[in-house]
PyMOL Python script that loads the backbone (N, CA, C, O; Angstrom):
from pymol import cmd

cmd.read_pdbstr("""\
ATOM      1  N   MET A   1      34.606  14.247-127.193  1.00  0.00           N
ATOM      2  CA  MET A   1      35.149  14.770-128.430  1.00  0.00           C
ATOM      3  C   MET A   1      34.476  14.055-129.602  1.00  0.00           C
ATOM      4  O   MET A   1      34.459  12.825-129.655  1.00  0.00           O
ATOM      5  N   SER A   2      33.930  14.816-130.528  1.00  0.00           N
ATOM      6  CA  SER A   2      33.249  14.256-131.671  1.00  0.00           C
ATOM      7  C   SER A   2      34.222  14.040-132.827  1.00  0.00           C
ATOM      8  O   SER A   2      35.056  14.896-133.122  1.00  0.00           O
ATOM      9  N   LEU A   3      34.103  12.901-133.464  1.00  0.00           N
ATOM     10  CA  LEU A   3      34.937  12.614-134.634  1.00  0.00           C
ATOM     11  C   LEU A   3      34.136  12.688-135.919  1.00  0.00           C
ATOM     12  O   LEU A   3      34.555  12.155-136.947  1.00  0.00           O
ATOM     13  N   ASN A   4      32.995  13.340-135.870  1.00  0.00           N
ATOM     14  CA  ASN A   4      32.182  13.497-137.071  1.00  0.00           C
ATOM     15  C   ASN A   4      32.793  14.577-137.952  1.00  0.00           C
ATOM     16  O   ASN A   4      32.864  15.743-137.563  1.00  0.00           O
ATOM     17  N   TYR A   5      33.222  14.191-139.114  1.00  0.00           N
ATOM     18  CA  TYR A   5      33.751  15.150-140.068  1.00  0.00           C
ATOM     19  C   TYR A   5      33.509  14.616-141.465  1.00  0.00           C
ATOM     20  O   TYR A   5      33.249  13.428-141.656  1.00  0.00           O
ATOM     21  N   GLN A   6      33.597  15.491-142.419  1.00  0.00           N
ATOM     22  CA  GLN A   6      33.362  15.124-143.807  1.00  0.00           C
ATOM     23  C   GLN A   6      34.661  14.605-144.404  1.00  0.00           C
ATOM     24  O   GLN A   6      35.684  15.286-144.351  1.00  0.00           O
ATOM     25  N   LEU A   7      34.628  13.412-144.969  1.00  0.00           N
ATOM     26  CA  LEU A   7      35.839  12.823-145.525  1.00  0.00           C
ATOM     27  C   LEU A   7      36.321  13.554-146.766  1.00  0.00           C
ATOM     28  O   LEU A   7      37.525  13.729-146.958  1.00  0.00           O
ATOM     29  N   PHE A   8      35.393  13.983-147.607  1.00  0.00           N
ATOM     30  CA  PHE A   8      35.771  14.634-148.845  1.00  0.00           C
ATOM     31  C   PHE A   8      35.139  16.023-148.886  1.00  0.00           C
ATOM     32  O   PHE A   8      33.946  16.162-148.614  1.00  0.00           O
ATOM     33  N   PRO A   9      35.904  17.034-149.215  1.00  0.00           N
ATOM     34  CA  PRO A   9      35.326  18.378-149.309  1.00  0.00           C
ATOM     35  C   PRO A   9      34.496  18.519-150.578  1.00  0.00           C
ATOM     36  O   PRO A   9      35.045  18.622-151.675  1.00  0.00           O
ATOM     37  N   ILE A  10      33.203  18.524-150.432  1.00  0.00           N
ATOM     38  CA  ILE A  10      32.306  18.678-151.572  1.00  0.00           C
ATOM     39  C   ILE A  10      31.630  20.028-151.447  1.00  0.00           C
ATOM     40  O   ILE A  10      30.915  20.286-150.478  1.00  0.00           O
ATOM     41  N   SER A  11      31.853  20.881-152.416  1.00  0.00           N
ATOM     42  CA  SER A  11      31.180  22.171-152.413  1.00  0.00           C
ATOM     43  C   SER A  11      29.947  22.069-153.293  1.00  0.00           C
ATOM     44  O   SER A  11      29.889  21.233-154.194  1.00  0.00           O
ATOM     45  N   LYS A  12      29.001  22.882-153.044  1.00  0.00           N
ATOM     46  CA  LYS A  12      27.776  22.910-153.825  1.00  0.00           C
ATOM     47  C   LYS A  12      27.698  24.231-154.568  1.00  0.00           C
ATOM     48  O   LYS A  12      27.937  25.284-153.977  1.00  0.00           O
ATOM     49  N   PRO A  13      27.367  24.197-155.861  1.00  0.00           N
ATOM     50  CA  PRO A  13      27.229  25.452-156.588  1.00  0.00           C
ATOM     51  C   PRO A  13      26.044  26.234-156.051  1.00  0.00           C
ATOM     52  O   PRO A  13      24.988  25.673-155.759  1.00  0.00           O
ATOM     53  N   ALA A  14      26.233  27.508-155.930  1.00  0.00           N
ATOM     54  CA  ALA A  14      25.153  28.356-155.456  1.00  0.00           C
ATOM     55  C   ALA A  14      24.220  28.686-156.602  1.00  0.00           C
ATOM     56  O   ALA A  14      24.668  28.942-157.719  1.00  0.00           O
ATOM     57  N   LYS A  15      22.946  28.680-156.335  1.00  0.00           N
ATOM     58  CA  LYS A  15      21.993  29.070-157.361  1.00  0.00           C
ATOM     59  C   LYS A  15      22.038  30.582-157.489  1.00  0.00           C
ATOM     60  O   LYS A  15      22.186  31.294-156.495  1.00  0.00           O
ATOM     61  N   GLY A  16      21.913  31.058-158.685  1.00  0.00           N
ATOM     62  CA  GLY A  16      21.989  32.491-158.926  1.00  0.00           C
ATOM     63  C   GLY A  16      23.205  32.811-159.755  1.00  0.00           C
ATOM     64  O   GLY A  16      24.042  31.943-160.001  1.00  0.00           O
ATOM     65  N   ALA A  17      23.310  34.037-160.183  1.00  0.00           N
ATOM     66  CA  ALA A  17      24.375  34.445-161.082  1.00  0.00           C
ATOM     67  C   ALA A  17      25.753  34.319-160.464  1.00  0.00           C
ATOM     68  O   ALA A  17      26.719  34.120-161.201  1.00  0.00           O
ATOM     69  N   GLY A  18      25.897  34.423-159.153  1.00  0.00           N
ATOM     70  CA  GLY A  18      27.196  34.382-158.496  1.00  0.00           C
ATOM     71  C   GLY A  18      27.946  33.094-158.711  1.00  0.00           C
ATOM     72  O   GLY A  18      29.172  33.116-158.814  1.00  0.00           O
ATOM     73  N   GLY A  19      27.246  31.950-158.783  1.00  0.00           N
ATOM     74  CA  GLY A  19      27.911  30.663-158.928  1.00  0.00           C
ATOM     75  C   GLY A  19      28.012  30.158-160.348  1.00  0.00           C
ATOM     76  O   GLY A  19      28.647  29.135-160.600  1.00  0.00           O
ATOM     77  N   LYS A  20      27.389  30.867-161.286  1.00  0.00           N
ATOM     78  CA  LYS A  20      27.406  30.397-162.663  1.00  0.00           C
ATOM     79  C   LYS A  20      28.748  30.667-163.330  1.00  0.00           C
ATOM     80  O   LYS A  20      29.465  31.603-162.976  1.00  0.00           O
ATOM     81  N   THR A  21      29.065  29.824-164.299  1.00  0.00           N
ATOM     82  CA  THR A  21      30.357  29.913-164.968  1.00  0.00           C
ATOM     83  C   THR A  21      30.460  31.140-165.873  1.00  0.00           C
ATOM     84  O   THR A  21      31.506  31.788-165.916  1.00  0.00           O
ATOM     85  N   GLY A  22      29.423  31.456-166.572  1.00  0.00           N
ATOM     86  CA  GLY A  22      29.519  32.547-167.533  1.00  0.00           C
ATOM     87  C   GLY A  22      30.094  32.042-168.835  1.00  0.00           C
ATOM     88  O   GLY A  22      29.930  30.868-169.167  1.00  0.00           O
ATOM     89  N   ASN A  23      30.769  32.905-169.586  1.00  0.00           N
ATOM     90  CA  ASN A  23      31.278  32.482-170.902  1.00  0.00           C
ATOM     91  C   ASN A  23      32.799  32.421-170.947  1.00  0.00           C
ATOM     92  O   ASN A  23      33.380  32.456-172.032  1.00  0.00           O
ATOM     93  N   TRP A  24      33.452  32.332-169.801  1.00  0.00           N
ATOM     94  CA  TRP A  24      34.912  32.339-169.779  1.00  0.00           C
ATOM     95  C   TRP A  24      35.534  30.950-169.787  1.00  0.00           C
ATOM     96  O   TRP A  24      36.751  30.837-169.935  1.00  0.00           O
ATOM     97  N   ARG A  25      34.734  29.869-169.630  1.00  0.00           N
ATOM     98  CA  ARG A  25      35.296  28.515-169.588  1.00  0.00           C
ATOM     99  C   ARG A  25      35.890  28.174-170.954  1.00  0.00           C
ATOM    100  O   ARG A  25      35.277  28.456-171.983  1.00  0.00           O
ATOM    101  N   ILE A  26      37.078  27.569-170.969  1.00  0.00           N
ATOM    102  CA  ILE A  26      37.784  27.234-172.210  1.00  0.00           C
ATOM    103  C   ILE A  26      37.485  25.800-172.642  1.00  0.00           C
ATOM    104  O   ILE A  26      37.264  25.533-173.823  1.00  0.00           O
ATOM    105  N   VAL A  27      37.481  24.881-171.676  1.00  0.00           N
ATOM    106  CA  VAL A  27      37.175  23.480-171.966  1.00  0.00           C
ATOM    107  C   VAL A  27      36.068  23.008-171.030  1.00  0.00           C
ATOM    108  O   VAL A  27      35.875  23.556-169.944  1.00  0.00           O
ATOM    109  N   ARG A  28      35.341  21.977-171.475  1.00  0.00           N
ATOM    110  CA  ARG A  28      34.277  21.422-170.645  1.00  0.00           C
ATOM    111  C   ARG A  28      34.360  19.898-170.689  1.00  0.00           C
ATOM    112  O   ARG A  28      34.847  19.330-171.667  1.00  0.00           O
ATOM    113  N   PRO A  29      33.892  19.242-169.645  1.00  0.00           N
ATOM    114  CA  PRO A  29      33.931  17.779-169.638  1.00  0.00           C
ATOM    115  C   PRO A  29      32.807  17.195-170.487  1.00  0.00           C
ATOM    116  O   PRO A  29      31.670  17.664-170.440  1.00  0.00           O
ATOM    117  N   LEU A  30      33.138  16.180-171.251  1.00  0.00           N
ATOM    118  CA  LEU A  30      32.155  15.453-172.056  1.00  0.00           C
ATOM    119  C   LEU A  30      32.148  14.015-171.536  1.00  0.00           C
ATOM    120  O   LEU A  30      33.165  13.324-171.600  1.00  0.00           O
ATOM    121  N   VAL A  31      31.010  13.571-171.027  1.00  0.00           N
ATOM    122  CA  VAL A  31      30.900  12.231-170.444  1.00  0.00           C
ATOM    123  C   VAL A  31      30.492  11.242-171.532  1.00  0.00           C
ATOM    124  O   VAL A  31      29.472  11.419-172.199  1.00  0.00           O
ATOM    125  N   HIS A  32      31.292  10.216-171.697  1.00  0.00           N
ATOM    126  CA  HIS A  32      30.957   9.124-172.616  1.00  0.00           C
ATOM    127  C   HIS A  32      30.201   8.077-171.797  1.00  0.00           C
ATOM    128  O   HIS A  32      30.812   7.272-171.093  1.00  0.00           O
ATOM    129  N   GLU A  33      28.888   8.093-171.893  1.00  0.00           N
ATOM    130  CA  GLU A  33      28.054   7.224-171.062  1.00  0.00           C
ATOM    131  C   GLU A  33      28.341   5.743-171.285  1.00  0.00           C
ATOM    132  O   GLU A  33      28.178   4.939-170.367  1.00  0.00           O
ATOM    133  N   ASP A  34      28.763   5.374-172.481  1.00  0.00           N
ATOM    134  CA  ASP A  34      29.056   3.969-172.746  1.00  0.00           C
ATOM    135  C   ASP A  34      30.288   3.478-171.990  1.00  0.00           C
ATOM    136  O   ASP A  34      30.441   2.277-171.771  1.00  0.00           O
ATOM    137  N   LYS A  35      31.167   4.399-171.592  1.00  0.00           N
ATOM    138  CA  LYS A  35      32.371   4.032-170.843  1.00  0.00           C
ATOM    139  C   LYS A  35      32.202   4.201-169.336  1.00  0.00           C
ATOM    140  O   LYS A  35      32.958   3.608-168.566  1.00  0.00           O
ATOM    141  N   CYS A  36      31.218   5.004-168.897  1.00  0.00           N
ATOM    142  CA  CYS A  36      31.031   5.284-167.480  1.00  0.00           C
ATOM    143  C   CYS A  36      30.648   4.004-166.733  1.00  0.00           C
ATOM    144  O   CYS A  36      29.721   3.295-167.124  1.00  0.00           O
ATOM    145  N   VAL A  37      31.381   3.721-165.649  1.00  0.00           N
ATOM    146  CA  VAL A  37      31.102   2.529-164.848  1.00  0.00           C
ATOM    147  C   VAL A  37      30.307   2.880-163.593  1.00  0.00           C
ATOM    148  O   VAL A  37      29.994   1.990-162.801  1.00  0.00           O
ATOM    149  N   GLY A  38      29.974   4.148-163.395  1.00  0.00           N
ATOM    150  CA  GLY A  38      29.155   4.559-162.259  1.00  0.00           C
ATOM    151  C   GLY A  38      29.876   4.522-160.921  1.00  0.00           C
ATOM    152  O   GLY A  38      29.234   4.325-159.889  1.00  0.00           O
ATOM    153  N   CYS A  39      31.194   4.705-160.910  1.00  0.00           N
ATOM    154  CA  CYS A  39      31.964   4.639-159.661  1.00  0.00           C
ATOM    155  C   CYS A  39      31.791   5.899-158.810  1.00  0.00           C
ATOM    156  O   CYS A  39      32.043   5.868-157.606  1.00  0.00           O
ATOM    157  N   LYS A  40      31.368   6.992-159.416  1.00  0.00           N
ATOM    158  CA  LYS A  40      31.120   8.278-158.763  1.00  0.00           C
ATOM    159  C   LYS A  40      32.390   8.967-158.243  1.00  0.00           C
ATOM    160  O   LYS A  40      32.295   9.855-157.395  1.00  0.00           O
ATOM    161  N   ALA A  41      33.558   8.584-158.725  1.00  0.00           N
ATOM    162  CA  ALA A  41      34.793   9.262-158.322  1.00  0.00           C
ATOM    163  C   ALA A  41      34.745  10.737-158.721  1.00  0.00           C
ATOM    164  O   ALA A  41      35.171  11.602-157.957  1.00  0.00           O
ATOM    165  N   CYS A  42      34.233  11.020-159.901  1.00  0.00           N
ATOM    166  CA  CYS A  42      34.133  12.410-160.361  1.00  0.00           C
ATOM    167  C   CYS A  42      33.176  13.206-159.475  1.00  0.00           C
ATOM    168  O   CYS A  42      33.419  14.380-159.195  1.00  0.00           O
ATOM    169  N   TYR A  43      32.106  12.580-159.039  1.00  0.00           N
ATOM    170  CA  TYR A  43      31.132  13.229-158.153  1.00  0.00           C
ATOM    171  C   TYR A  43      31.794  13.603-156.821  1.00  0.00           C
ATOM    172  O   TYR A  43      31.571  14.691-156.290  1.00  0.00           O
ATOM    173  N   ILE A  44      32.594  12.703-156.303  1.00  0.00           N
ATOM    174  CA  ILE A  44      33.257  12.934-155.009  1.00  0.00           C
ATOM    175  C   ILE A  44      34.297  14.045-155.109  1.00  0.00           C
ATOM    176  O   ILE A  44      34.400  14.876-154.208  1.00  0.00           O
ATOM    177  N   TRP A  45      35.060  14.067-156.183  1.00  0.00           N
ATOM    178  CA  TRP A  45      36.191  14.987-156.286  1.00  0.00           C
ATOM    179  C   TRP A  45      35.885  16.316-156.962  1.00  0.00           C
ATOM    180  O   TRP A  45      36.730  17.210-156.920  1.00  0.00           O
ATOM    181  N   CYS A  46      34.731  16.495-157.579  1.00  0.00           N
ATOM    182  CA  CYS A  46      34.417  17.766-158.252  1.00  0.00           C
ATOM    183  C   CYS A  46      34.416  18.899-157.227  1.00  0.00           C
ATOM    184  O   CYS A  46      33.614  18.876-156.294  1.00  0.00           O
ATOM    185  N   PRO A  47      35.301  19.894-157.383  1.00  0.00           N
ATOM    186  CA  PRO A  47      35.372  20.980-156.404  1.00  0.00           C
ATOM    187  C   PRO A  47      34.170  21.918-156.442  1.00  0.00           C
ATOM    188  O   PRO A  47      33.946  22.668-155.492  1.00  0.00           O
ATOM    189  N   GLU A  48      33.393  21.890-157.524  1.00  0.00           N
ATOM    190  CA  GLU A  48      32.231  22.765-157.640  1.00  0.00           C
ATOM    191  C   GLU A  48      30.918  22.033-157.407  1.00  0.00           C
ATOM    192  O   GLU A  48      29.862  22.664-157.378  1.00  0.00           O
ATOM    193  N   GLY A  49      30.963  20.735-157.243  1.00  0.00           N
ATOM    194  CA  GLY A  49      29.745  19.967-157.018  1.00  0.00           C
ATOM    195  C   GLY A  49      28.803  19.981-158.203  1.00  0.00           C
ATOM    196  O   GLY A  49      27.584  20.002-158.031  1.00  0.00           O
ATOM    197  N   THR A  50      29.363  19.969-159.417  1.00  0.00           N
ATOM    198  CA  THR A  50      28.529  20.080-160.613  1.00  0.00           C
ATOM    199  C   THR A  50      28.225  18.742-161.273  1.00  0.00           C
ATOM    200  O   THR A  50      27.550  18.701-162.302  1.00  0.00           O
ATOM    201  N   ILE A  51      28.709  17.658-160.700  1.00  0.00           N
ATOM    202  CA  ILE A  51      28.428  16.334-161.250  1.00  0.00           C
ATOM    203  C   ILE A  51      27.091  15.862-160.682  1.00  0.00           C
ATOM    204  O   ILE A  51      26.856  15.918-159.475  1.00  0.00           O
ATOM    205  N   ILE A  52      26.235  15.403-161.565  1.00  0.00           N
ATOM    206  CA  ILE A  52      24.898  14.939-161.201  1.00  0.00           C
ATOM    207  C   ILE A  52      24.817  13.442-161.489  1.00  0.00           C
ATOM    208  O   ILE A  52      25.269  12.983-162.538  1.00  0.00           O
ATOM    209  N   ILE A  53      24.246  12.688-160.563  1.00  0.00           N
ATOM    210  CA  ILE A  53      24.064  11.255-160.761  1.00  0.00           C
ATOM    211  C   ILE A  53      22.652  11.020-161.297  1.00  0.00           C
ATOM    212  O   ILE A  53      21.663  11.416-160.680  1.00  0.00           O
ATOM    213  N   LYS A  54      22.581  10.362-162.472  1.00  0.00           N
ATOM    214  CA  LYS A  54      21.292  10.028-163.083  1.00  0.00           C
ATOM    215  C   LYS A  54      21.320   8.569-163.496  1.00  0.00           C
ATOM    216  O   LYS A  54      22.132   8.175-164.333  1.00  0.00           O
ATOM    217  N   ASP A  55      20.450   7.774-162.925  1.00  0.00           N
ATOM    218  CA  ASP A  55      20.346   6.349-163.262  1.00  0.00           C
ATOM    219  C   ASP A  55      21.693   5.633-163.156  1.00  0.00           C
ATOM    220  O   ASP A  55      22.014   4.794-163.998  1.00  0.00           O
ATOM    221  N   GLY A  56      22.472   5.952-162.143  1.00  0.00           N
ATOM    222  CA  GLY A  56      23.757   5.297-161.926  1.00  0.00           C
ATOM    223  C   GLY A  56      24.888   5.836-162.780  1.00  0.00           C
ATOM    224  O   GLY A  56      26.036   5.430-162.600  1.00  0.00           O
ATOM    225  N   LYS A  57      24.603   6.724-163.689  1.00  0.00           N
ATOM    226  CA  LYS A  57      25.632   7.339-164.532  1.00  0.00           C
ATOM    227  C   LYS A  57      25.773   8.802-164.129  1.00  0.00           C
ATOM    228  O   LYS A  57      24.970   9.314-163.350  1.00  0.00           O
ATOM    229  N   VAL A  58      26.784   9.469-164.655  1.00  0.00           N
ATOM    230  CA  VAL A  58      27.011  10.858-164.283  1.00  0.00           C
ATOM    231  C   VAL A  58      26.686  11.805-165.431  1.00  0.00           C
ATOM    232  O   VAL A  58      26.777  11.450-166.606  1.00  0.00           O
ATOM    233  N   ALA A  59      26.309  13.005-165.057  1.00  0.00           N
ATOM    234  CA  ALA A  59      26.075  14.088-165.998  1.00  0.00           C
ATOM    235  C   ALA A  59      26.692  15.339-165.383  1.00  0.00           C
ATOM    236  O   ALA A  59      27.028  15.348-164.199  1.00  0.00           O
ATOM    237  N   VAL A  60      26.838  16.377-166.167  1.00  0.00           N
ATOM    238  CA  VAL A  60      27.488  17.598-165.714  1.00  0.00           C
ATOM    239  C   VAL A  60      26.511  18.763-165.802  1.00  0.00           C
ATOM    240  O   VAL A  60      25.817  18.925-166.805  1.00  0.00           O
ATOM    241  N   ASP A  61      26.460  19.571-164.752  1.00  0.00           N
ATOM    242  CA  ASP A  61      25.675  20.805-164.775  1.00  0.00           C
ATOM    243  C   ASP A  61      26.578  21.888-165.361  1.00  0.00           C
ATOM    244  O   ASP A  61      27.395  22.482-164.656  1.00  0.00           O
ATOM    245  N   TYR A  62      26.419  22.133-166.656  1.00  0.00           N
ATOM    246  CA  TYR A  62      27.320  23.058-167.353  1.00  0.00           C
ATOM    247  C   TYR A  62      27.105  24.523-166.956  1.00  0.00           C
ATOM    248  O   TYR A  62      27.957  25.361-167.253  1.00  0.00           O
ATOM    249  N   GLU A  63      26.022  24.846-166.312  1.00  0.00           N
ATOM    250  CA  GLU A  63      25.815  26.229-165.873  1.00  0.00           C
ATOM    251  C   GLU A  63      26.818  26.608-164.784  1.00  0.00           C
ATOM    252  O   GLU A  63      27.188  27.774-164.643  1.00  0.00           O
ATOM    253  N   TYR A  64      27.255  25.596-164.010  1.00  0.00           N
ATOM    254  CA  TYR A  64      28.148  25.874-162.889  1.00  0.00           C
ATOM    255  C   TYR A  64      29.540  25.272-163.049  1.00  0.00           C
ATOM    256  O   TYR A  64      30.448  25.642-162.304  1.00  0.00           O
ATOM    257  N   CYS A  65      29.738  24.352-164.002  1.00  0.00           N
ATOM    258  CA  CYS A  65      31.035  23.714-164.220  1.00  0.00           C
ATOM    259  C   CYS A  65      32.055  24.759-164.676  1.00  0.00           C
ATOM    260  O   CYS A  65      31.782  25.553-165.576  1.00  0.00           O
ATOM    261  N   LYS A  66      33.237  24.748-164.042  1.00  0.00           N
ATOM    262  CA  LYS A  66      34.292  25.708-164.380  1.00  0.00           C
ATOM    263  C   LYS A  66      35.306  25.129-165.361  1.00  0.00           C
ATOM    264  O   LYS A  66      36.185  25.847-165.838  1.00  0.00           O
ATOM    265  N   GLY A  67      35.191  23.827-165.670  1.00  0.00           N
ATOM    266  CA  GLY A  67      36.094  23.205-166.641  1.00  0.00           C
ATOM    267  C   GLY A  67      37.480  22.948-166.094  1.00  0.00           C
ATOM    268  O   GLY A  67      38.457  23.010-166.841  1.00  0.00           O
ATOM    269  N   CYS A  68      37.590  22.663-164.813  1.00  0.00           N
ATOM    270  CA  CYS A  68      38.915  22.475-164.199  1.00  0.00           C
ATOM    271  C   CYS A  68      39.567  21.154-164.611  1.00  0.00           C
ATOM    272  O   CYS A  68      40.794  21.058-164.618  1.00  0.00           O
ATOM    273  N   GLY A  69      38.775  20.137-164.953  1.00  0.00           N
ATOM    274  CA  GLY A  69      39.327  18.869-165.409  1.00  0.00           C
ATOM    275  C   GLY A  69      39.588  17.847-164.325  1.00  0.00           C
ATOM    276  O   GLY A  69      40.102  16.767-164.617  1.00  0.00           O
ATOM    277  N   VAL A  70      39.254  18.150-163.092  1.00  0.00           N
ATOM    278  CA  VAL A  70      39.464  17.188-162.004  1.00  0.00           C
ATOM    279  C   VAL A  70      38.675  15.907-162.280  1.00  0.00           C
ATOM    280  O   VAL A  70      39.187  14.807-162.072  1.00  0.00           O
ATOM    281  N   CYS A  71      37.445  16.043-162.743  1.00  0.00           N
ATOM    282  CA  CYS A  71      36.602  14.870-163.023  1.00  0.00           C
ATOM    283  C   CYS A  71      37.270  13.958-164.052  1.00  0.00           C
ATOM    284  O   CYS A  71      37.269  12.736-163.901  1.00  0.00           O
ATOM    285  N   SER A  72      37.826  14.544-165.073  1.00  0.00           N
ATOM    286  CA  SER A  72      38.484  13.757-166.119  1.00  0.00           C
ATOM    287  C   SER A  72      39.737  13.064-165.587  1.00  0.00           C
ATOM    288  O   SER A  72      40.031  11.927-165.953  1.00  0.00           O
ATOM    289  N   ASN A  73      40.458  13.750-164.735  1.00  0.00           N
ATOM    290  CA  ASN A  73      41.699  13.182-164.191  1.00  0.00           C
ATOM    291  C   ASN A  73      41.457  12.032-163.230  1.00  0.00           C
ATOM    292  O   ASN A  73      42.274  11.114-163.164  1.00  0.00           O
ATOM    293  N   VAL A  74      40.344  12.053-162.470  1.00  0.00           N
ATOM    294  CA  VAL A  74      40.114  11.002-161.478  1.00  0.00           C
ATOM    295  C   VAL A  74      39.292   9.839-162.031  1.00  0.00           C
ATOM    296  O   VAL A  74      39.165   8.815-161.360  1.00  0.00           O
ATOM    297  N   CYS A  75      38.740   9.966-163.215  1.00  0.00           N
ATOM    298  CA  CYS A  75      37.885   8.907-163.777  1.00  0.00           C
ATOM    299  C   CYS A  75      38.738   7.675-164.118  1.00  0.00           C
ATOM    300  O   CYS A  75      39.604   7.751-164.990  1.00  0.00           O
ATOM    301  N   PRO A  76      38.501   6.537-163.438  1.00  0.00           N
ATOM    302  CA  PRO A  76      39.317   5.344-163.704  1.00  0.00           C
ATOM    303  C   PRO A  76      38.998   4.696-165.050  1.00  0.00           C
ATOM    304  O   PRO A  76      39.824   3.960-165.591  1.00  0.00           O
ATOM    305  N   ALA A  77      37.813   4.959-165.595  1.00  0.00           N
ATOM    306  CA  ALA A  77      37.411   4.354-166.867  1.00  0.00           C
ATOM    307  C   ALA A  77      37.699   5.267-168.059  1.00  0.00           C
ATOM    308  O   ALA A  77      37.408   4.911-169.201  1.00  0.00           O
ATOM    309  N   LYS A  78      38.270   6.439-167.793  1.00  0.00           N
ATOM    310  CA  LYS A  78      38.550   7.430-168.854  1.00  0.00           C
ATOM    311  C   LYS A  78      37.271   7.730-169.652  1.00  0.00           C
ATOM    312  O   LYS A  78      37.296   7.825-170.879  1.00  0.00           O
ATOM    313  N   ALA A  79      36.169   7.873-168.931  1.00  0.00           N
ATOM    314  CA  ALA A  79      34.869   8.133-169.564  1.00  0.00           C
ATOM    315  C   ALA A  79      34.592   9.617-169.731  1.00  0.00           C
ATOM    316  O   ALA A  79      33.609   9.993-170.368  1.00  0.00           O
ATOM    317  N   ILE A  80      35.449  10.467-169.166  1.00  0.00           N
ATOM    318  CA  ILE A  80      35.242  11.912-169.261  1.00  0.00           C
ATOM    319  C   ILE A  80      36.395  12.525-170.035  1.00  0.00           C
ATOM    320  O   ILE A  80      37.564  12.393-169.672  1.00  0.00           O
ATOM    321  N   GLU A  81      36.029  13.191-171.100  1.00  0.00           N
ATOM    322  CA  GLU A  81      37.019  13.831-171.977  1.00  0.00           C
ATOM    323  C   GLU A  81      36.820  15.342-171.894  1.00  0.00           C
ATOM    324  O   GLU A  81      35.684  15.817-171.919  1.00  0.00           O
ATOM    325  N   MET A  82      37.893  16.088-171.796  1.00  0.00           N
ATOM    326  CA  MET A  82      37.806  17.545-171.798  1.00  0.00           C
ATOM    327  C   MET A  82      37.866  18.009-173.251  1.00  0.00           C
ATOM    328  O   MET A  82      38.819  17.720-173.975  1.00  0.00           O
ATOM    329  N   VAL A  83      36.819  18.739-173.660  1.00  0.00           N
ATOM    330  CA  VAL A  83      36.736  19.208-175.041  1.00  0.00           C
ATOM    331  C   VAL A  83      36.668  20.730-175.059  1.00  0.00           C
ATOM    332  O   VAL A  83      36.232  21.357-174.094  1.00  0.00           O
ATOM    333  N   SER A  84      37.101  21.303-176.157  1.00  0.00           N
ATOM    334  CA  SER A  84      37.117  22.753-176.298  1.00  0.00           C
ATOM    335  C   SER A  84      35.697  23.306-176.363  1.00  0.00           C
ATOM    336  O   SER A  84      34.803  22.665-176.915  1.00  0.00           O
ATOM    337  N   GLU A  85      35.493  24.477-175.810  1.00  0.00           N
ATOM    338  CA  GLU A  85      34.186  25.132-175.863  1.00  0.00           C
ATOM    339  C   GLU A  85      33.877  25.636-177.263  1.00  0.00           C
ATOM    340  O   GLU A  85      32.707  25.793-177.611  1.00  0.00           O
ATOM    341  N   SER A  86      34.888  25.891-178.069  1.00  0.00           N
ATOM    342  CA  SER A  86      34.631  26.445-179.410  1.00  0.00           C
ATOM    343  C   SER A  86      34.368  25.368-180.430  1.00  0.00           C
ATOM    344  O   SER A  86      34.135  25.670-181.600  1.00  0.00           O
TER     345      SER A  86
END
""", "prot")
cmd.dss("prot")
cmd.show_as("cartoon", "prot")
cmd.util.cbc("prot")
cmd.orient("prot")
């Protein structure tokens, strides 16, 4: 019996129009790089897999981000703020 399984469900955004957000998102995450501690909690918990790791810090792929706010809620350093799209 194999015990190999994925600890965290990480989905990957599909390339192409099917996985893109479009113009319906109301809020989007704004990463304050000066506050980011590089813990990658947002990367692990993002249900769309839109968090990108760059030089130990995080960035967001806004083409696929749905603005759910999970990243902001799990960030222990409060480095991600949800801001209005307008």
